[in-house]
C-alpha positions as a Markdown table, in Angstrom:
| # | Residue | x | y | z |
|---|---|---|---|---|
| 1 | Unk | 0.0 | 0.0 | 0.0 |
| 2 | Unk | 2.8 | 2.4 | 0.8 |
| 3 | Unk | 4.5 | 1.7 | -2.5 |
| 4 | Unk | 1.3 | 2.2 | -4.4 |
| 5 | Unk | 0.5 | 5.4 | -2.6 |
| 6 | Unk | 4.0 | 6.8 | -3.3 |
| 7 | Unk | 3.7 | 5.8 | -7.0 |
| 8 | Unk | 0.3 | 7.6 | -7.3 |
| 9 | Unk | 1.6 | 10.8 | -5.7 |
| 10 | Unk | 4.7 | 11.0 | -7.9 |
| 11 | Unk | 2.9 | 10.3 | -11.2 |
| 12 | Unk | 1.6 | 13.9 | -11.9 |
| 13 | Unk | 5.0 | 15.3 | -11.1 |
| 14 | Unk | 6.5 | 13.2 | -13.9 |
| 15 | Unk | 3.9 | 14.5 | -16.5 |
| 16 | Unk | 4.0 | 18.2 | -15.5 |
| 17 | Unk | 6.7 | 19.2 | -18.1 |
| 18 | Unk | 4.7 | 17.6 | -20.8 |
| 19 | Unk | 1.6 | 19.6 | -19.9 |
| 20 | Unk | 3.5 | 22.9 | -20.0 |
| 21 | Unk | 5.0 | 22.1 | -23.3 |
| 22 | Unk | 1.5 | 21.3 | -24.7 |
| 23 | Unk | 0.1 | 24.6 | -23.6 |
| 24 | Unk | 3.0 | 26.5 | -25.1 |
| 25 | Unk | 2.5 | 24.7 | -28.4 |
| 26 | Unk | -1.2 | 25.6 | -28.4 |
| 27 | Unk | -0.4 | 29.2 | -27.7 |
| 28 | Unk | 2.1 | 29.2 | -30.5 |
| 29 | Unk | -0.4 | 27.7 | -32.9 |
| 30 | Unk | -3.0 | 30.3 | -31.9 |
| 31 | Unk | -0.5 | 33.1 | -32.3 |
| 32 | Unk | 0.6 | 31.8 | -35.7 |
| 33 | Unk | -3.0 | 31.5 | -36.8 |
| 34 | Unk | -3.6 | 35.1 | -35.7 |
| 35 | Unk | -0.6 | 36.4 | -37.6 |
| 36 | Unk | -1.8 | 34.5 | -40.7 |
| 37 | Unk | -5.3 | 35.7 | -40.4 |
| 38 | Unk | -4.2 | 39.3 | -39.8 |
| 39 | Unk | -2.1 | 39.2 | -42.9 |
| 40 | Unk | -4.9 | 37.6 | -44.9 |
| 41 | Unk | -7.3 | 40.5 | -44.6 |
| 42 | Unk | -6.9 | 44.3 | -44.9 |
| 43 | Unk | -9.5 | 47.0 | -44.4 |
| 44 | Unk | -10.0 | 50.1 | -46.6 |
| 45 | Unk | -11.7 | 53.1 | -44.9 |
| 46 | Unk | -14.5 | 55.1 | -46.7 |
| 47 | Unk | -12.1 | 58.0 | -47.3 |
| 48 | Unk | -9.5 | 55.7 | -49.0 |
| 49 | Unk | -8.9 | 53.5 | -52.0 |
| 50 | Unk | -6.2 | 50.8 | -52.3 |
| 51 | Unk | -4.4 | 48.4 | -54.6 |
| 52 | Unk | -2.0 | 45.5 | -54.2 |
| 53 | Unk | 1.5 | 44.8 | -55.4 |
| 54 | Unk | 2.3 | 41.1 | -55.7 |
| 55 | Unk | 5.9 | 40.1 | -56.6 |
| 56 | Unk | 6.4 | 43.6 | -58.2 |
| 57 | Unk | 3.2 | 43.6 | -60.2 |
| 58 | Unk | 0.0 | 45.6 | -59.6 |
| 59 | Unk | -2.9 | 43.2 | -59.0 |
| 60 | Unk | -6.0 | 45.3 | -59.9 |
| 61 | Unk | -6.5 | 47.4 | -62.9 |
| 62 | Unk | -8.9 | 49.5 | -60.9 |
| 63 | Unk | -8.3 | 50.3 | -57.2 |
| 64 | Unk | -10.6 | 48.8 | -54.6 |
| 65 | Unk | -12.9 | 50.8 | -52.4 |
| 66 | Unk | -14.0 | 50.7 | -48.7 |
| 67 | Unk | -14.4 | 47.4 | -46.8 |
| 68 | Unk | -12.4 | 44.2 | -46.0 |
| 69 | Unk | -10.3 | 42.6 | -48.7 |
| 70 | Unk | -8.1 | 39.5 | -48.9 |
| 71 | Unk | -4.5 | 39.3 | -49.8 |
| 72 | Unk | -1.8 | 36.7 | -49.7 |
| 73 | Unk | 0.1 | 36.9 | -46.4 |
| 74 | Unk | 3.7 | 37.9 | -46.5 |
| 75 | Unk | 3.6 | 38.2 | -50.3 |
| 76 | Unk | 1.2 | 41.0 | -51.1 |
| 77 | Unk | 1.9 | 44.6 | -50.3 |
| 78 | Unk | -1.2 | 46.9 | -49.8 |
| 79 | Unk | -0.9 | 50.5 | -51.0 |
| 80 | Unk | -3.6 | 52.9 | -49.6 |
| 81 | Unk | -4.2 | 56.5 | -50.6 |
| 82 | Unk | -6.6 | 59.0 | -49.2 |
| 83 | Unk | -9.2 | 60.2 | -51.8 |
| 84 | Unk | -11.2 | 62.6 | -49.5 |
| 85 | Unk | -10.2 | 66.2 | -49.2 |
| 86 | Unk | -6.6 | 66.5 | -48.1 |
| 87 | Unk | -5.1 | 69.6 | -46.6 |
| 88 | Unk | -1.4 | 69.7 | -47.3 |
| 89 | Unk | 0.6 | 72.3 | -45.2 |
| 90 | Unk | 3.5 | 73.7 | -47.2 |
| 91 | Unk | 6.4 | 74.3 | -44.7 |
| 92 | Unk | 7.6 | 77.9 | -44.6 |
| 93 | Unk | 10.1 | 78.6 | -47.4 |
| 94 | Unk | 12.0 | 81.7 | -48.7 |
| 95 | Unk | 11.7 | 83.3 | -52.2 |
| 96 | Unk | 13.3 | 86.4 | -53.6 |
| 97 | Unk | 11.4 | 89.3 | -55.2 |
| 98 | Unk | 12.4 | 91.3 | -58.3 |
| 99 | Unk | 14.0 | 94.0 | -56.1 |
| 100 | Unk | 16.2 | 91.4 | -54.4 |
| 101 | Unk | 14.2 | 91.2 | -51.1 |
| 102 | Unk | 13.8 | 87.9 | -49.3 |
| 103 | Unk | 10.3 | 87.0 | -48.1 |
| 104 | Unk | 9.0 | 83.9 | -46.4 |
| 105 | Unk | 5.8 | 82.2 | -47.4 |
| 106 | Unk | 3.6 | 79.9 | -45.4 |
| 107 | Unk | 0.9 | 78.1 | -47.4 |
| 108 | Unk | -1.8 | 75.4 | -47.3 |
| 109 | Unk | -3.0 | 73.4 | -50.3 |
| 110 | Unk | -6.3 | 71.6 | -50.5 |
| 111 | Unk | -6.9 | 68.8 | -53.0 |
| 112 | Unk | -8.5 | 65.4 | -53.6 |
| 113 | Unk | -7.3 | 62.4 | -55.6 |
| 114 | Unk | -9.8 | 61.4 | -58.3 |
| 115 | Unk | -10.6 | 57.6 | -58.3 |
| 116 | Unk | -9.4 | 57.2 | -61.8 |
| 117 | Unk | -6.0 | 58.7 | -60.9 |
| 118 | Unk | -5.3 | 56.5 | -57.8 |
| 119 | Unk | -3.2 | 54.0 | -59.7 |
| 120 | Unk | -1.4 | 56.8 | -61.5 |
| 121 | Unk | -0.5 | 58.5 | -58.3 |
| 122 | Unk | 0.5 | 55.3 | -56.5 |
| 123 | Unk | 2.6 | 53.8 | -59.3 |
| 124 | Unk | 3.4 | 56.4 | -61.9 |
| 125 | Unk | 4.5 | 59.4 | -59.9 |
| 126 | Unk | 7.6 | 59.4 | -57.7 |
| 127 | Unk | 8.3 | 56.2 | -55.8 |
| 128 | Unk | 5.9 | 53.3 | -56.0 |
| 129 | Unk | 3.2 | 53.4 | -53.3 |
| 130 | Unk | 2.0 | 56.3 | -51.2 |
| 131 | Unk | 5.2 | 56.9 | -49.1 |
| 132 | Unk | 6.3 | 60.2 | -50.8 |
| 133 | Unk | 3.1 | 61.7 | -52.3 |
| 134 | Unk | 3.4 | 64.8 | -50.2 |
| 135 | Unk | 7.1 | 65.0 | -50.8 |
| 136 | Unk | 6.4 | 65.0 | -54.5 |
| 137 | Unk | 3.7 | 67.7 | -54.3 |
| 138 | Unk | 5.4 | 70.2 | -52.0 |
| 139 | Unk | 8.4 | 71.1 | -54.3 |
| 140 | Unk | 6.0 | 71.8 | -57.2 |
| 141 | Unk | 3.9 | 74.1 | -55.1 |
| 142 | Unk | 7.0 | 75.9 | -53.8 |
| 143 | Unk | 8.4 | 76.3 | -57.3 |
| 144 | Unk | 5.2 | 77.7 | -58.9 |
| 145 | Unk | 4.7 | 80.1 | -56.0 |
| 146 | Unk | 8.3 | 81.2 | -56.2 |
| 147 | Unk | 8.0 | 82.0 | -59.9 |
| 148 | Unk | 5.1 | 84.3 | -59.3 |
| 149 | Unk | 6.8 | 86.2 | -56.4 |
| 150 | Unk | 10.1 | 86.5 | -58.3 |
| 151 | Unk | 8.3 | 88.9 | -60.6 |
| 152 | Unk | 6.9 | 91.1 | -57.8 |
| 153 | Unk | 8.2 | 94.3 | -56.2 |
| 154 | Unk | 8.3 | 93.9 | -52.4 |
| 155 | Unk | 6.8 | 97.4 | -51.8 |
| 156 | Unk | 3.6 | 96.6 | -53.6 |
| 157 | Unk | 3.0 | 93.0 | -52.5 |
| 158 | Unk | 0.6 | 94.0 | -49.8 |
| 159 | Unk | -1.3 | 96.2 | -52.2 |
| 160 | Unk | -1.5 | 93.5 | -54.9 |
| 161 | Unk | -2.0 | 90.5 | -52.6 |
| 162 | Unk | -5.3 | 89.4 | -54.1 |
| 163 | Unk | -3.9 | 89.5 | -57.6 |
| 164 | Unk | -0.8 | 87.6 | -56.5 |
| 165 | Unk | -2.9 | 85.0 | -54.7 |
| 166 | Unk | -4.9 | 84.4 | -57.9 |
| 167 | Unk | -1.7 | 84.1 | -60.0 |
| 168 | Unk | -0.1 | 81.6 | -57.5 |
| 169 | Unk | -3.4 | 79.6 | -57.3 |
| 170 | Unk | -3.7 | 79.3 | -61.1 |
| 171 | Unk | 0.0 | 78.3 | -61.5 |
| 172 | Unk | -0.2 | 75.6 | -58.7 |
| 173 | Unk | -3.5 | 74.2 | -59.9 |
| 174 | Unk | -2.2 | 73.8 | -63.5 |
| 175 | Unk | 1.0 | 72.1 | -62.4 |
| 176 | Unk | -0.5 | 69.6 | -59.9 |
| 177 | Unk | -3.3 | 68.7 | -62.3 |
| 178 | Unk | -0.9 | 67.9 | -65.2 |
| 179 | Unk | 1.8 | 66.2 | -63.2 |
| 180 | Unk | -0.1 | 64.3 | -60.5 |
| 181 | Unk | -3.7 | 64.1 | -61.8 |
| 182 | Unk | -4.9 | 65.8 | -58.6 |
| 183 | Unk | -8.1 | 67.7 | -58.3 |
| 184 | Unk | -7.1 | 71.0 | -56.7 |
| 185 | Unk | -9.7 | 72.9 | -54.6 |
| 186 | Unk | -8.0 | 75.8 | -52.9 |
| 187 | Unk | -4.7 | 77.4 | -51.9 |
| 188 | Unk | -4.2 | 79.8 | -49.1 |
| 189 | Unk | -1.1 | 82.0 | -48.6 |
| 190 | Unk | -1.4 | 82.0 | -44.8 |
| 191 | Unk | 1.5 | 84.4 | -44.2 |
| 192 | Unk | 3.9 | 86.6 | -46.1 |
| 193 | Unk | 6.8 | 87.4 | -43.8 |
| 194 | Unk | 9.1 | 90.2 | -44.8 |
| 195 | Unk | 12.8 | 90.3 | -43.9 |
| 196 | Unk | 13.8 | 92.4 | -40.9 |
| 197 | Unk | 15.9 | 94.7 | -43.1 |
| 198 | Unk | 12.9 | 95.5 | -45.3 |
| 199 | Unk | 10.6 | 96.0 | -42.4 |
| 200 | Unk | 13.1 | 98.4 | -40.8 |
| 201 | Unk | 13.5 | 100.2 | -44.1 |
| 202 | Unk | 9.8 | 100.5 | -44.6 |
| 203 | Unk | 9.3 | 101.8 | -41.1 |
| 204 | Unk | 12.0 | 104.4 | -41.7 |
| 205 | Unk | 10.3 | 105.4 | -45.0 |
| 206 | Unk | 6.9 | 105.7 | -43.3 |
| 207 | Unk | 8.4 | 107.7 | -40.5 |
| 208 | Unk | 10.1 | 110.1 | -42.9 |
| 209 | Unk | 6.9 | 110.4 | -44.9 |
| 210 | Unk | 4.9 | 111.2 | -41.7 |
| 211 | Unk | 7.5 | 113.8 | -40.7 |
| 212 | Unk | 7.3 | 115.3 | -44.2 |
| 213 | Unk | 3.5 | 115.4 | -44.0 |
| 214 | Unk | 3.7 | 117.0 | -40.5 |
| 215 | Unk | 6.1 | 119.6 | -41.8 |
| 216 | Unk | 3.9 | 120.3 | -44.8 |
| 217 | Unk | 0.9 | 120.7 | -42.5 |
| 218 | Unk | 2.9 | 123.0 | -40.3 |
| 219 | Unk | 3.8 | 125.1 | -43.3 |
| 220 | Unk | 0.2 | 125.2 | -44.4 |
| 221 | Unk | -0.8 | 126.4 | -40.9 |
| 222 | Unk | 1.9 | 129.1 | -40.9 |
| 223 | Unk | 0.9 | 130.1 | -44.4 |
| 224 | Unk | -2.7 | 130.4 | -43.3 |
| 225 | Unk | -1.7 | 132.5 | -40.3 |
| 226 | Unk | 0.4 | 134.8 | -42.6 |
| 227 | Unk | -2.4 | 135.1 | -45.0 |
| 228 | Unk | -4.8 | 136.0 | -42.2 |
| 229 | Unk | -2.3 | 138.7 | -41.1 |
| 230 | Unk | -2.1 | 140.0 | -44.7 |
| 231 | Unk | -5.8 | 140.0 | -44.9 |
| 232 | Unk | -6.1 | 141.9 | -41.6 |
| 233 | Unk | -3.5 | 144.4 | -42.7 |
| 234 | Unk | -5.1 | 144.8 | -46.1 |
| 235 | Unk | -8.4 | 145.4 | -44.3 |
| 236 | Unk | -6.8 | 148.1 | -42.1 |
| 237 | Unk | -5.1 | 149.6 | -45.1 |
| 238 | Unk | -8.3 | 149.6 | -47.2 |
| 239 | Unk | -10.2 | 151.1 | -44.2 |
| 240 | Unk | -7.5 | 153.8 | -43.9 |
| 241 | Unk | -7.7 | 154.5 | -47.6 |
| 242 | Unk | -11.5 | 154.6 | -47.5 |
| 243 | Unk | -11.3 | 157.0 | -44.6 |
| 244 | Unk | -8.7 | 159.2 | -46.3 |
| 245 | Unk | -10.6 | 159.1 | -49.5 |
| 246 | Unk | -13.8 | 160.1 | -47.6 |
| 247 | Unk | -12.0 | 162.9 | -45.8 |
| 248 | Unk | -10.5 | 164.1 | -49.1 |
| 249 | Unk | -13.8 | 164.0 | -50.8 |
| 250 | Unk | -15.4 | 165.8 | -47.9 |
| 251 | Unk | -12.7 | 168.5 | -48.1 |
| 252 | Unk | -13.2 | 168.9 | -51.8 |
| 253 | Unk | -16.9 | 169.1 | -51.3 |
| 254 | Unk | -16.5 | 171.7 | -48.5 |
| 255 | Unk | -14.1 | 173.7 | -50.7 |
| 256 | Unk | -16.4 | 173.6 | -53.6 |
| 257 | Unk | -19.3 | 174.5 | -51.3 |
| 258 | Unk | -17.3 | 177.5 | -49.9 |
| 259 | Unk | -16.3 | 178.5 | -53.4 |
| 260 | Unk | -19.9 | 178.3 | -54.5 |
| 261 | Unk | -21.0 | 180.3 | -51.5 |
| 262 | Unk | -18.4 | 183.0 | -52.1 |
| 263 | Unk | -19.5 | 183.1 | -55.7 |
| 264 | Unk | -23.1 | 183.3 | -54.7 |
| 265 | Unk | -22.3 | 185.9 | -52.0 |
| 266 | Unk | -20.4 | 188.0 | -54.6 |
| 267 | Unk | -23.1 | 187.7 | -57.1 |
| 268 | Unk | -25.6 | 188.7 | -54.4 |
| 269 | Unk | -23.6 | 191.7 | -53.3 |
| 270 | Unk | -23.1 | 192.7 | -57.0 |
| 271 | Unk | -26.8 | 192.3 | -57.6 |
| 272 | Unk | -27.6 | 194.3 | -54.5 |
| 273 | Unk | -25.0 | 197.0 | -55.4 |
| 274 | Unk | -26.3 | 197.1 | -59.0 |
| 275 | Unk | -29.8 | 197.5 | -57.6 |
| 276 | Unk | -28.8 | 200.3 | -55.3 |
| 277 | Unk | -26.9 | 202.1 | -58.1 |
| 278 | Unk | -29.9 | 201.8 | -60.3 |
| 279 | Unk | -31.8 | 203.9 | -57.8 |
| 280 | Unk | -29.4 | 206.7 | -58.7 |
| 281 | Unk | -30.1 | 206.5 | -62.4 |
| 282 | Unk | -27.3 | 204.0 | -62.7 |
| 283 | Unk | -24.8 | 206.6 | -61.9 |
| 284 | Unk | -21.9 | 205.3 | -59.7 |
| 285 | Unk | -20.8 | 208.8 | -58.9 |
| 286 | Unk | -24.1 | 209.7 | -57.4 |
| 287 | Unk | -24.2 | 206.5 | -55.5 |
| 288 | Unk | -20.7 | 207.2 | -54.0 |
| 289 | Unk | -21.7 | 210.6 | -53.0 |
| 290 | Unk | -24.7 | 209.1 | -51.3 |
| 291 | Unk | -22.5 | 206.7 | -49.3 |
| 292 | Unk | -20.1 | 209.6 | -48.3 |
| 293 | Unk | -23.0 | 211.6 | -47.1 |
| 294 | Unk | -24.4 | 208.7 | -45.1 |
| 295 | Unk | -21.1 | 208.1 | -43.5 |
| 296 | Unk | -20.8 | 211.7 | -42.4 |
| 297 | Unk | -24.1 | 211.5 | -40.8 |
| 298 | Unk | -23.2 | 208.3 | -38.9 |
| 299 | Unk | -19.6 | 209.4 | -37.9 |
| 300 | Unk | -19.0 | 209.7 | -34.1 |
| 301 | Unk | -16.0 | 212.0 | -34.3 |
| 302 | Unk | -13.4 | 209.2 | -33.8 |
| 303 | Unk | -11.0 | 207.9 | -36.4 |
| 304 | Unk | -11.7 | 204.4 | -37.7 |
| 305 | Unk | -9.3 | 201.9 | -36.1 |
| 306 | Unk | -8.0 | 198.4 | -37.0 |
| 307 | Unk | -7.2 | 196.2 | -34.0 |
| 308 | Unk | -4.6 | 193.4 | -34.5 |
| 309 | Unk | -3.5 | 190.9 | -31.9 |
| 310 | Unk | -4.0 | 187.4 | -30.7 |
| 311 | Unk | -3.6 | 185.4 | -27.5 |
| 312 | Unk | -1.4 | 187.3 | -24.9 |
| 313 | Unk | 0.1 | 189.7 | -27.4 |
| 314 | Unk | -0.5 | 193.5 | -27.1 |
| 315 | Unk | -3.1 | 195.0 | -29.5 |
| 316 | Unk | -1.8 | 197.5 | -32.1 |
| 317 | Unk | -4.2 | 200.3 | -32.9 |
| 318 | Unk | -3.8 | 201.8 | -36.4 |
| 319 | Unk | -5.7 | 205.1 | -37.2 |
| 320 | Unk | -7.3 | 205.1 | -40.6 |
| 321 | Unk | -8.0 | 208.4 | -42.3 |
| 322 | Unk | -11.1 | 208.4 | -44.5 |
| 323 | Unk | -10.5 | 210.2 | -47.8 |
| 324 | Unk | -12.5 | 213.4 | -48.1 |
| 325 | Unk | -12.9 | 213.7 | -44.4 |
| 326 | Unk | -10.8 | 216.1 | -42.2 |
| 327 | Unk | -12.3 | 215.0 | -38.9 |
| 328 | Unk | -13.8 | 218.3 | -38.3 |
């Protein structure tokens, strides 16, 4: 009994290595089956199309679409390309303008791959497969954009940006369509970065222009002030001239009035004298005798005098002897 019991207890221990080896073999078979199955089927997404290379030959004349597909494991190579809208960022690159200024461009290019151009893009452009599609497109986009900017003057790029954008877009679209069979949709020039030297030069030019405008405005203000002074002086001069002219005209008018008055007074006196003489039968001798007689009747016995003097000066009395009179 003791020997049997010992034999039974030791039997599983002898078979334990065999059991572990069996489990490892099963796991190996399962893993190998998984590897085979995973290489037997490939899946194409709805935004993609694919084809297979087998021993250096393209399997399908037309690429396959979305869904699971079979291939020979370890022999077939699956090439997949995106046919939905692709946005390709063109890394910043430098170009020179016609006036020898360096500018940096940052661009984005949007395109799709037509289904009938999938095989062309995979196997007839660049290296076989989809490994360097972007690497093939980027240099062409840079080249066509550079050709357009090489003809531009840096100082008017901002002013003509829309026109330049249109020219670059047209050049890139034509090139990628002809060379790769792509369907281009849009191209954006995200940034145009000018060189620090140009920026500084432009700032200096703008500052100088602003200073010139400020100086010109200052001159305009000073000119306006001077003109205002001239206008004011002219107004004063015109006013003085008008006043002098008025005074002169007034003096002339007064002189003419005085002259007219004297003429009229003389004419009046002459008329009166003529009338008085006419009373003596128009005989001046009789009229003179009449005046002498009237003077004698009115004489007070004193000689006529002429008084001369003004201000604080002493008056001088000059006796006047009337002809024909003796004073007696």
